[in-house]
C-alpha positions as CSV (number, residue, x, y, z in Angstrom):
1,X,35.7,-18.0,2.6
2,X,34.8,-17.0,5.3
3,X,32.1,-19.7,7.7
4,X,28.8,-18.1,8.0
5,X,27.4,-17.9,11.4
6,X,24.2,-19.8,11.3
7,X,22.4,-18.4,14.3
8,X,22.5,-14.7,12.9
9,X,21.9,-14.8,9.3
10,X,21.4,-11.5,7.0
11,X,18.8,-13.2,4.6
12,X,17.6,-10.9,1.2
13,X,14.7,-10.8,-0.5
14,X,13.4,-10.5,-4.0
15,X,10.3,-8.2,-2.1
16,X,8.7,-7.3,-5.7
17,X,5.5,-9.4,-5.6
18,X,5.2,-9.2,-1.9
19,X,5.0,-5.7,-1.7
20,X,3.0,-5.4,-5.3
21,X,1.3,-7.9,-6.2
22,X,-2.0,-9.3,-3.9
23,X,-2.8,-12.6,-5.4
24,X,-1.0,-16.2,-5.7
25,X,2.7,-14.5,-5.9
26,X,2.4,-12.3,-3.4
27,X,0.9,-14.0,-0.5
28,X,3.9,-16.7,-1.3
29,X,6.4,-14.2,-0.6
30,X,4.3,-12.1,2.5
31,X,3.3,-15.9,3.6
32,X,6.8,-17.0,4.0
33,X,8.9,-13.9,4.9
34,X,6.8,-13.4,7.6
35,X,6.4,-16.9,9.2
36,X,10.8,-16.5,8.8
37,X,11.3,-13.9,10.6
38,X,8.3,-15.0,13.1
39,X,10.1,-18.6,14.4
40,X,14.0,-17.1,13.5
41,X,13.8,-13.6,15.0
42,X,17.1,-13.6,15.1
43,X,18.3,-13.2,11.8
44,X,18.2,-9.9,9.8
45,X,15.6,-10.0,7.1
46,X,16.7,-7.6,4.1
47,X,13.1,-6.5,1.5
48,X,14.0,-5.8,-1.7
49,X,11.3,-4.0,-4.0
50,X,11.3,-1.3,-6.9
51,X,8.4,0.5,-4.9
52,X,7.1,-0.1,-1.3
53,X,3.3,0.6,-1.2
54,X,1.6,0.8,2.7
55,X,-1.6,-0.5,3.4
56,X,-3.3,-3.5,5.1
57,X,-1.0,-6.2,3.0
58,X,2.1,-4.9,3.4
59,X,2.2,-2.4,6.5
60,X,3.4,-5.3,8.6
61,X,7.1,-5.6,6.4
62,X,7.5,-1.9,7.8
63,X,8.3,-2.9,11.3
64,X,12.0,-1.5,11.5
65,X,12.4,-4.4,14.6
66,X,12.0,-6.7,12.0
67,X,12.9,-5.9,8.3
68,X,15.0,-3.2,6.3
69,X,12.9,-2.2,3.1
70,X,15.7,-0.9,0.6
71,X,13.4,0.8,-2.2
72,X,15.0,1.3,-5.9
73,X,16.3,4.4,-6.1
74,X,15.5,5.0,-9.4
75,X,12.9,3.3,-11.3
76,X,14.4,0.6,-13.9
77,X,12.5,-1.8,-16.4
78,X,15.7,-4.1,-15.8
79,X,15.2,-4.3,-11.7
80,X,14.6,-7.9,-11.2
81,X,17.0,-8.7,-14.2
82,X,20.2,-6.9,-13.2
83,X,20.1,-3.2,-12.0
84,X,19.1,-4.5,-7.4
85,X,22.2,-6.2,-7.4
86,X,24.7,-3.4,-6.2
87,X,22.0,-2.8,-3.5
88,X,22.3,-6.0,-2.4
89,X,25.9,-6.3,-3.2
90,X,26.1,-2.9,-1.1
91,X,25.3,-5.3,2.4
92,X,26.9,-8.7,0.9
93,X,24.0,-10.9,2.6
94,X,24.7,-14.8,3.3
95,X,21.7,-15.9,1.1
96,X,19.2,-14.0,-1.6
97,X,16.5,-16.2,-2.1
98,X,14.0,-14.9,-5.5
99,X,10.8,-15.7,-4.1
100,X,9.2,-15.9,-8.1
101,X,11.5,-17.7,-10.9
102,X,14.5,-15.3,-11.2
103,X,17.5,-14.5,-10.0
104,X,18.7,-11.3,-10.6
105,X,22.4,-11.0,-13.0
106,X,25.6,-9.7,-11.1
107,X,25.0,-10.8,-7.4
108,X,28.4,-11.3,-5.2
109,X,29.5,-14.8,-5.6
110,X,29.5,-14.5,-2.0
111,X,26.4,-14.9,-1.9
112,X,24.3,-17.8,-2.1
113,X,21.4,-17.8,-4.4
114,X,18.2,-19.3,-4.2
115,X,15.0,-19.3,-6.1
116,X,11.4,-20.7,-6.1
117,X,9.6,-22.1,-8.5
118,X,6.2,-22.5,-8.6
119,X,5.1,-23.7,-11.7
120,X,6.2,-24.4,-15.2
121,X,3.1,-24.3,-17.3
122,X,4.3,-21.8,-19.8
123,X,6.5,-25.2,-20.6
124,X,3.7,-27.9,-20.2
125,X,0.9,-25.6,-22.2
126,X,2.3,-23.4,-23.8
127,X,-0.7,-22.3,-26.3
128,X,-2.1,-20.7,-22.8
129,X,0.9,-18.4,-23.2
130,X,2.0,-15.6,-26.4
131,X,5.0,-16.6,-27.9
132,X,6.4,-13.4,-26.9
133,X,5.8,-14.0,-23.0
134,X,6.4,-18.1,-23.4
135,X,9.9,-17.2,-25.0
136,X,10.6,-15.0,-22.3
137,X,9.5,-16.6,-19.4
138,X,11.7,-19.7,-21.4
139,X,14.6,-17.9,-20.9
140,X,14.7,-16.1,-18.1
141,X,13.2,-18.6,-15.9
142,X,15.7,-21.6,-17.1
143,X,18.7,-19.4,-16.7
144,X,17.6,-18.6,-12.8
145,X,17.3,-22.4,-12.5
146,X,21.0,-23.0,-13.8
147,X,22.7,-20.2,-11.7
148,X,20.9,-20.8,-8.4
149,X,23.0,-22.5,-5.8
150,X,19.9,-24.5,-5.0
151,X,16.1,-24.4,-6.3
152,X,13.2,-24.7,-3.9
153,X,9.9,-26.2,-5.4
154,X,6.2,-25.8,-4.1
155,X,5.3,-29.0,-4.8
156,X,6.9,-32.3,-5.6
157,X,5.2,-31.7,-9.1
158,X,7.2,-28.8,-9.9
159,X,9.9,-30.2,-8.9
160,X,9.4,-33.8,-11.3
161,X,8.7,-30.9,-14.0
162,X,12.0,-28.8,-13.3
163,X,14.0,-32.5,-13.7
164,X,11.9,-33.3,-16.9
165,X,11.9,-29.9,-18.6
166,X,15.2,-27.9,-17.0
167,X,17.4,-31.2,-16.6
168,X,17.5,-29.8,-13.2
169,X,19.3,-32.5,-10.6
170,X,17.7,-33.9,-7.7
171,X,20.8,-32.5,-5.3
172,X,19.9,-29.4,-6.4
173,X,16.3,-30.0,-5.6
174,X,14.2,-28.7,-2.5
175,X,10.1,-29.4,-2.3
176,X,9.6,-27.1,0.6
177,X,5.4,-26.8,0.2
178,X,3.8,-23.2,0.6
179,X,2.0,-22.2,3.8
180,X,-1.5,-20.3,3.7
181,X,-1.9,-17.6,6.2
182,X,-1.9,-18.0,9.6
183,X,-5.1,-16.4,10.2
184,X,-7.0,-19.4,8.5
185,X,-5.4,-22.4,11.0
186,X,-6.9,-20.0,13.8
187,X,-10.5,-20.1,15.7
188,X,-10.9,-16.3,16.1
189,X,-11.3,-13.9,12.7
190,X,-13.2,-11.1,12.5
191,X,-14.9,-10.6,9.1
192,X,-17.6,-8.5,7.2
193,X,-21.3,-9.5,8.4
194,X,-22.1,-12.2,5.9
195,X,-26.0,-10.4,5.3
196,X,-24.2,-7.2,4.0
197,X,-23.0,-9.6,1.1
198,X,-26.5,-11.4,0.4
199,X,-25.0,-14.6,1.1
200,X,-26.5,-17.8,1.0
201,X,-27.0,-19.7,4.4
202,X,-25.4,-23.1,2.8
203,X,-23.0,-22.7,-0.7
204,X,-20.7,-24.5,-2.4
205,X,-17.5,-22.1,-3.2
206,X,-14.6,-22.0,-6.0
207,X,-11.9,-19.7,-5.2
208,X,-9.6,-18.5,-7.7
209,X,-8.9,-16.9,-11.1
210,X,-11.7,-17.6,-13.8
211,X,-9.5,-18.6,-16.2
212,X,-10.0,-22.2,-18.6
213,X,-7.6,-24.4,-17.4
214,X,-9.1,-23.8,-13.1
215,X,-12.4,-25.4,-14.8
216,X,-15.5,-23.3,-13.9
217,X,-17.1,-24.7,-17.0
218,X,-16.7,-27.8,-16.2
219,X,-18.3,-27.1,-12.0
220,X,-21.4,-25.5,-14.7
221,X,-21.7,-28.2,-16.4
222,X,-21.6,-30.5,-13.3
223,X,-23.9,-28.3,-11.8
224,X,-26.6,-28.4,-14.2
225,X,-26.4,-32.8,-14.0
226,X,-27.3,-32.2,-10.3
227,X,-30.3,-33.7,-8.2
228,X,-32.7,-31.2,-7.2
229,X,-32.2,-32.3,-3.6
230,X,-27.9,-32.0,-4.0
231,X,-28.4,-28.3,-5.6
232,X,-27.0,-25.3,-3.1
233,X,-26.1,-22.1,-4.2
234,X,-22.3,-21.7,-5.9
235,X,-20.3,-19.1,-4.5
236,X,-17.1,-18.0,-7.0
237,X,-14.7,-16.1,-5.8
238,X,-11.9,-14.4,-8.6
239,X,-11.4,-12.4,-11.8
240,X,-9.7,-13.0,-14.8
241,X,-10.1,-14.1,-18.2
242,X,-12.8,-11.7,-19.9
243,X,-14.0,-14.2,-23.0
244,X,-13.8,-17.2,-20.7
245,X,-16.0,-15.4,-18.6
246,X,-18.4,-14.6,-21.4
247,X,-18.2,-18.8,-21.8
248,X,-19.0,-19.3,-18.5
249,X,-21.9,-16.4,-18.5
250,X,-23.6,-18.4,-21.1
251,X,-23.9,-21.3,-20.0
252,X,-25.0,-20.0,-16.9
253,X,-28.0,-18.1,-19.1
254,X,-28.2,-21.8,-21.0
255,X,-29.6,-23.7,-18.4
256,X,-31.1,-20.6,-16.3
257,X,-28.8,-20.8,-13.2
258,X,-28.5,-17.6,-13.2
259,X,-30.1,-16.8,-9.4
260,X,-27.6,-20.0,-8.2
261,X,-25.0,-18.3,-9.0
262,X,-22.7,-15.5,-7.1
263,X,-20.0,-13.8,-8.5
264,X,-17.5,-11.8,-6.1
265,X,-14.0,-10.5,-5.9
266,X,-11.9,-8.9,-4.1
267,X,-12.1,-10.8,-1.0
268,X,-9.7,-9.6,1.9
269,X,-8.5,-12.4,3.9
270,X,-10.5,-12.3,7.3
271,X,-13.6,-12.1,5.1
272,X,-12.6,-15.3,3.0
273,X,-12.1,-17.2,6.3
274,X,-15.9,-16.3,7.0
275,X,-17.1,-17.7,3.3
276,X,-15.3,-20.9,4.1
277,X,-16.8,-21.7,7.6
278,X,-19.8,-21.1,6.0
279,X,-19.4,-22.8,2.6
280,X,-20.4,-26.6,2.3
281,X,-17.4,-27.5,0.3
282,X,-14.9,-26.6,-1.9
283,X,-14.6,-27.4,-5.7
284,X,-11.3,-26.8,-7.3
285,X,-11.1,-28.7,-11.0
286,X,-8.2,-27.0,-12.3
287,X,-6.2,-29.4,-14.7
288,X,-2.6,-27.9,-13.9
289,X,-1.1,-26.1,-10.7
290,X,2.2,-25.6,-8.8
291,X,0.3,-25.9,-5.7
292,X,-3.2,-24.9,-5.3
293,X,-3.6,-22.6,-1.6
294,X,-7.1,-22.0,-1.8
295,X,-7.5,-25.8,-0.9
296,X,-5.0,-25.8,2.3
297,X,-7.1,-23.1,3.1
298,X,-10.4,-25.0,2.8
299,X,-9.3,-27.6,4.3
300,X,-7.9,-25.7,7.2
301,X,-11.5,-24.5,8.2
302,X,-12.6,-28.5,8.1
303,X,-14.1,-28.2,5.1
304,X,-13.6,-31.3,2.3
305,X,-12.6,-30.3,-1.3
306,X,-13.1,-31.7,-4.4
307,X,-10.6,-31.5,-6.9
308,X,-8.2,-32.7,-10.0
309,X,-6.5,-36.3,-9.7
310,X,-4.2,-34.0,-12.1
311,X,-0.6,-32.3,-10.9
312,X,0.2,-31.4,-7.2
313,X,-3.5,-31.2,-6.7
314,X,-3.6,-34.4,-4.7
315,X,-0.2,-33.1,-2.7
316,X,-2.1,-30.4,-1.9
317,X,-5.6,-31.8,-0.9
318,X,-4.2,-34.9,0.4
319,X,-6.8,-37.3,2.5
320,X,-8.7,-34.3,2.7
321,X,-9.3,-33.7,-1.6
322,X,-12.0,-36.3,-3.5
323,X,-10.2,-36.7,-6.5
324,X,-11.5,-36.3,-10.0
325,X,-11.0,-36.5,-13.5
326,X,-11.0,-32.7,-14.2
327,X,-12.1,-33.0,-18.0
328,X,-15.5,-35.0,-16.6
329,X,-18.2,-32.6,-15.1
330,X,-20.0,-36.3,-14.3
331,X,-17.5,-37.3,-12.2
332,X,-17.6,-33.9,-10.1
333,X,-21.4,-34.1,-10.0
334,X,-20.8,-37.6,-8.3
335,X,-18.6,-36.2,-5.8
336,X,-20.5,-33.5,-5.1
337,X,-23.1,-35.8,-4.8
338,X,-21.0,-38.5,-2.5
339,X,-20.2,-35.3,0.2
340,X,-23.9,-35.3,0.9
341,X,-23.2,-38.9,3.0
342,X,-22.8,-37.5,6.6
343,X,-20.3,-39.5,7.9
344,X,-18.3,-39.4,4.8
345,X,-18.3,-35.4,4.9
346,X,-17.0,-35.8,8.3
347,X,-14.6,-38.1,7.7
348,X,-12.5,-35.7,4.5
349,X,-13.0,-32.6,6.5
350,X,-11.6,-33.9,9.4
351,X,-8.5,-35.9,7.9
352,X,-8.0,-32.9,5.8
353,X,-7.4,-30.5,8.6
354,X,-5.2,-32.8,10.2
355,X,-2.7,-33.0,7.2
356,X,-3.1,-29.5,6.9
357,X,-1.9,-29.0,10.9
358,X,0.8,-31.6,10.1
359,X,2.5,-30.6,7.2
360,X,1.6,-26.6,6.1
361,X,1.5,-24.7,9.6
362,X,4.0,-22.2,9.3
363,X,6.3,-23.8,12.5
364,X,6.6,-26.6,9.8
365,X,7.7,-24.7,6.4
366,X,9.4,-22.7,8.2
367,X,11.8,-24.5,9.6
368,X,12.0,-26.5,6.7
369,X,13.3,-23.9,4.6
370,X,15.8,-23.3,7.3
371,X,17.1,-26.3,7.0
372,X,17.5,-25.2,3.4
373,X,19.6,-22.4,3.6
374,X,22.0,-24.1,6.3
375,X,23.0,-26.9,4.1
376,X,23.8,-24.8,1.0
377,X,25.2,-22.7,3.6
378,X,27.2,-25.4,4.7
379,X,28.2,-27.0,1.1
């Protein structure tokens, strides 16, 4: 077998979500591939996708001096499972990296196969999924974990779940944390005028899907318990399950908090940066996350975070997080009161920002992943 030239690798990626998903997994894919190419421009980067729409989020990847985009020759519902393999085999890359739990069947054995796992929520909380989805995820993802030459977990929590549920051996696992979009770590940004959004001057912030495990109901209950002196408007950014959103709105109405809560969705990164900059803190009491990207976005903007003491959330928050029991609104309310002590607040903000810069920068995460690639190719 020929030893690959590590100074000029051919790297291939499942870019379906990169081009077609505008939330978590899409953001992960875009940030990872962009960071790798920026830090290691001598390698060749091949992006495989069934469709490649051009928009503000994806236009960067159509630069032919940096990337080669391979669009499926014909639509196939089994694209990620099987159909893309022929296209991959035509270029015989050194590495194929499945960025979200899956590796296609049929990739030539000369190509090393790596897969990223974000979480195993469908195994840990199966009641949150329909039986068809749950069984499909279990079958496809467990199989991908077994067939991969190496698995990248985005947190130690996810790595531990892979060992527990899929018997993944330690030598086959590496933890490479996510990086937030580099724009969150820069001082210069251009967002819309906040006045156009009728924004308050100072507010608590929630960013994420509005679903049960994320804990927005507990935030509303905590807010209702707050002394008036600690009450600030609450801005909620996200969309989600309509039945759960109704429960949230019913609770807001019950406590007559309608004038205190502002809902937004479809906020782009530049506007989100402005929102983080103007908020008081992020409240993120999820019971389970593979990582929790809003946490490091907030800390990158020097705003402390109230978050869960479960799963990966303590890893993401580090010393910038005020950890609470996500099931207990009293703890959330008490944490909000604590943050009104200025010295304590500033200490969390400073330590949290340093933690993000040192652990989740594009350079740090890109070099960690490239080390994994080299290790796999040398094995």
